[in-house]
C-alpha positions, 0 to 999 in steps of 0.5 A: 900088765905092769910088772913090780920092780925087782927088789934091788930097784925099788925106791926108797928105804925098806921098813927095817932101814926106816925103823933103824933110823927112827931108833937111832934118832930116838936114842941119840940123846937119852932122856932121864926116863931112859936112864931110869929105865936102864937102871931098873933093867941093870938092877933086875939083871944084878938080882937075877945074877945074885939069885945064883948065890942065894935066893934071899940075896937076890931078893934084897938086891931086887928090893933095892930097885924100887927103893932107889925109885922111891929115893929118886922120886923124893928128889927135888925138881929137875929129877921129877920130870920122869913122872908126870901127873901123879902124886909124889907121896903115893909113888914113894909109899908104893915103892917102899911098900913093894920093897918091904913086901919083897924083902919080907917074903924072901925071908918068910919063904923057907929054903928048900935045901 
């Protein structure tokens, strides 16, 4: 009966090392889509930080994110490769509608203090 190799003697890279190499190569040259996702994440974190100041300030800062996405979607051709096979008008309208609903909901909800 053949025994398995000890851990230090196995051949090839382990699964964690392979995953690390994949992510390192994938994000070595980020695309525009990666920058848009990073911007959305930074906007959500900024809104969470502003929520400690006031609930309404956090909601307004959070509403800036879809408004910025709508402005980015309305830009000319080199910036539109972030979205594929979707209507530009529907995207802009959806983002602006979400921003307006978020701000209006923030000002409709009464304060609990």
